[in-house]
N, C-alpha and C positions, 0 to 999 in steps of 0.2 A: 809377493813381497815377504821378506823375512821379518821377524820380530824387531830386529835391529833397525831395518828401514822404517818400519812403522813408528818406532820410538823416536827416531830422528825427525820424521815428518810431524809427529804429534807435538814434539817440543817446539818446532818452528811454528806450527799452527797456534799453539798456546801463546807464544811470544807475540805473534802478529795480532791475535785477538785482544791481548792485553793492551797493545799499542792503540788499536781502534777504540777500546773502552777509555783509555787515557785521553785520547783526542776528544771524544765526546764530552768527557768531564771538563777538559780544558776549555772547550768552546762554550760551556755553560757560563763561565765567568766573563765572557765577552758580551756586554750588554747590547741589546738590539733595539733600544728605544722603548721597551716594555719593562715594567717592574719585574725583578727576578731576584730572589734572595741569595742566589749564588754569587752576585757581585760582592757580597760581604764575606764570602768564603776566603779564608787565608788572612783576614784582618784579625790581629790579636790585640788585646787590651790588658793592661797590668791589673791583675786581680789578686790583691793581697800578696804582692811581690812576685807572682809568677805570670808569665805571658799566657793568656787564655783566649781561645777563639771567641769572637763576639757572640756566636750562636749558643755558647755555653753559659753566658752571663745575662742573656736577654732573650725575650721571645721576639721572633721576627715574623711579621705578617705582611700580606699584600692586600690592603683594603680595596684598591682599584688598580687599573692598568698602569697608572703613572705615579704610584706612591708605594714606598716601603716604610713600614712602621716598625721601629725598634723600641721595645718596651723592656727596660732593664728590670731585673728582679729586685735589685736594690737601688734606691733612689740616688745614692752617692756615686753610682756608676755612670750616670748620665754624662758628666763632663769627660771622664776618661774615654768613653765610647765615642763621643762626639769628636774628641781630639784624634783618636785612632782612625776614624773614617776620613778626617781631613788629611792626616799624614799619609794615608794609603793612596791618596791621589787617584781615586776612581772616577773623578769627574762629577761627583755629587756633593752638594753642600747641605750638611745637616742643619735642621732647626729644631729646637726643643721647646716644650711648654712647661717644663718642670716635672713632667711625668713620663713622657716618651719623646723619642726623636723621630722626626718625619724627614724622609728623603724624597724629594720630588724629582722624578725622572724628566729631564728636559727633552724636548723633541730634538732628534738628531738632524744636524745640517747635512747637506749633500757631501760636503768635504769630510765631515766626521764619519759618515757612512763608508766612504771610500777608504779612510784610514783603518776602520774596523775590518773591512774586507781584506785589506792588506795584512792586518794582524792575523786574521783567520788563515790566510794562505801561508804565512810564516809558520804558524803552529802546525798546519797540515804538512808542510815540507819536512818538518822534524819527524812527523809520524811516518812519512814515506821513507825517510832515511833509516829509521828504526826498523821498518818492515824489510827494507833491502838488507840490512844488517842481519836480520833473522834468516833470510834466504842464504846469505853468504855463509853464515854459521852452519846451516844445514848442508850446503854444498861441500864445505870443508870437512864436515863430519863424514859425508859419503866418500870423499877422496881418502880420508884416513882409514875408513872401514875397508875400502878396496885394498889398501896396502896391507891391512890386517887379515885379508882373506876373502872379502866379499867379492862376488863375481863382477866383472866389468859391466855387464849388461844391467845387473841390478843397481849398481852405482849410478850408471847413466840414467836409468829409469827414475831413480830417486831424485837426481838433480832436476830432471824434467818435472817431476811432481812438485818440487820446491819452487820451480819457476811458475807453475800453475797456481800455487798458493800465493805467491807474490802478486800475480796478476789479479787474482780474486780479491785479495785484501786491499790492493791499490784502488780497485774499483769501489770497494766499500768506503775508503777514505774519501774518494771523489764525491760519492753520494752524500756523505755527512757534510762535507764542505759546501757543496752546492745548496743543500737545505739551509745551512747557516747563512750563506751569502744571500739567499732569497729572503730569509727572515730579516736580515739587516737592511737590505735595500727596499723592503716593502714599507711604504710610508703609512 
């Protein structure tokens, strides 16, 4: 294979790898009945006029499997953090004692578990679409390269390699999804 073919395939591999990493990151935010500080990721609070992530204005700890403890570095931040958590609608109700905010993780009902699995599958489908897009870009690049002088055999081999990458990364997505579904459905 030529350097051009390797460049096209390396680019496709990198895009697909980033997609799998993004999927893993996205699935961390879907709670599975256990305390996980990633459920607070993306929640911002007004901190002296600018929206700031909760993890930058408070310490977040997991004292046990069913509790998340949010301890603001400034006591006057308790109410805004509490409000931000409620507005974010993550299914947790904060309670505070004046020093920190406690989030108790309720046990998931069977119905809620099924909803979460459905949500996981939706996120996974977006990842699959993204991976197919990376393969399509690689195939288009090989067709363009063929018009620009690459041999037909090398172009076809490149397209086959792009398909192998697609199959490999689709399998990785399935493994990640199955692991998350198992985590959610385990009582």
